[in-house]
Structure formats: structure tokens, C-alpha cells
C-alpha positions, 0 to 999 in steps of 0.5 A: 544612354551611351557617352556619345548620346550624353555629350550630344544631349548636353550640347558639347561638340567635338572640335579640333581647335582646343589649345589646352587639349592639344597641349595636354595630349602632346604631353601624354603622347611624349610620355608614351613616346619615351616609354616606347622608344626605350624598349624599341631602340634598346632592342634594335641596338642590342641586335645591332651591337651583337651582330645577331642575324635575324630577319629584319621583320623579326627584329622589328616585331620583337622591338615593337613588343619590347616598346609596348612593354616598357611603355606600359611599365613607365605609364604604370609607374607614372600613374601609380603616384595617382592610383593603386598600382593594379588600377594604374597597370590596367589603365596604362594597358588599356587606354593607350594601347592603340596609340602605342601600337600605332607609334611603334609601327610608325617608328619601325616603318620609318627605319625600314623604309629609309634604311631597309633594315632594323638599324639605328644610326644617329640621323634616323632617331630624330625622324623616327621620334617625330613620326612616332610622336605625330602618328598617335597625337591626333588620336590622343587629342580625340580621346581626351577631347571627346571622352576625357580619356587619357593615360596620364 
């Protein structure tokens, strides 16, 4: 019997109205955002400071990869307080990868759509962070509510 079938059989149903789940998924999403932002912003800022002349798409792909790496590292550290390090790493790598990827793509899309390049200016960062948070938050709520799966 699949998880979906067992949920239906026990009478549980999915809904979007649980304040507790929204709060918990927001907390999970913020941890993910912190990890992704460190690598993403750090990469863009490095290229900007050093005037490295790479195509915008290449810089953004590199920033996305670094954002994913730093997020996985941060989540592994957080989870390693609750479980063995290898299990924490596997959990961080598998449970939130779609969320992190969506977050990264959304943040970099905002930068590209508004500025037309991979560049950080003080006023673009809050917009990138808000979009980066809002993009995966419903997905994180869904996974937490429907399957009781979260990365923290």
C-alpha cells in the first residue's frame, strides 16, 4: 500500500489551512534560504568584485551550484545534531533538493530580469530573498503536511 493510499485509508486529508505546518515549513524554508544565499550571493559578489568577464548565464549557473552546495552543507550541519553525519548528509541532499533548486532559479531569475546581469546591488538583495523564500515555501508545506517530510 502506498503512502497516499494509507493516508486516505486512515481518513487524513491534505489541506492548506494548518498554521502550525505553515510556520514549520517557513522555518525550514528560511534555513534553506540562508544556505542557498551564502553560496549564491558569495559567487556573484566574487565575480563582481574581481571584474571577471564571464557570460551572465555561466555566472548564474555557477552561483546556483555553489548555493546548492552551501545549503546542503548547512543543512547537514543542522541535521548532524539529530542524527549520524552520513544520514544527515543524505537527508539534506535528497529531501530538499527540489526546493533548493527552485529557490536558486527564482533568486537568479529576479537578478537577471531586473538588472539584466549577475550583479548584486543593495536593493536587489531583499527582492531576491523574498522571491527565493516564497517560491519553494508552498512545496515545503505540501511535503511536510502530506508526507510529514522535512529537512530539519
